Steps between C-alpha positions, in 0.01 A plus 500: 500500500249705303179619669218701349139579582212334320422800278861521385508123445197521268674770301837320476397134509708388201818655647431340840445160339829534314679598822361189672606283205847652528520380861412819684265476798187703421251594773167666430367703789162629608508827691876463535483152657630203298205288386628258234825383347539469123698189414565313175328168434743220432391248239395170650629179354241329286457133575350418161157372423188708472569845642710432807331171588730200461269316259608288208359664184393159368292437813338840459415431137356160597234683700353627173464155344151424361463196727549725802230732367262205467580381854434846640177537299380167642524649851236759413167368376365701207222741588631548855508850629 
């Protein structure tokens, strides 16, 4: 386990990040008391679609069809606002 104070952590952040990526437990302390733990982020599995939403790309593209634009425009009378 590696522990350092906040000031030291700011100075050596890249080395501390590498240590955490290498599997070492890294604690950052404030006034000598452990405050946070530096841990690596594990990649999440992407489910496909737009971003991480499970949406069929074809359904997403269909939302930009000109008929949809006309239907949405019909919901808002011109000159409103």
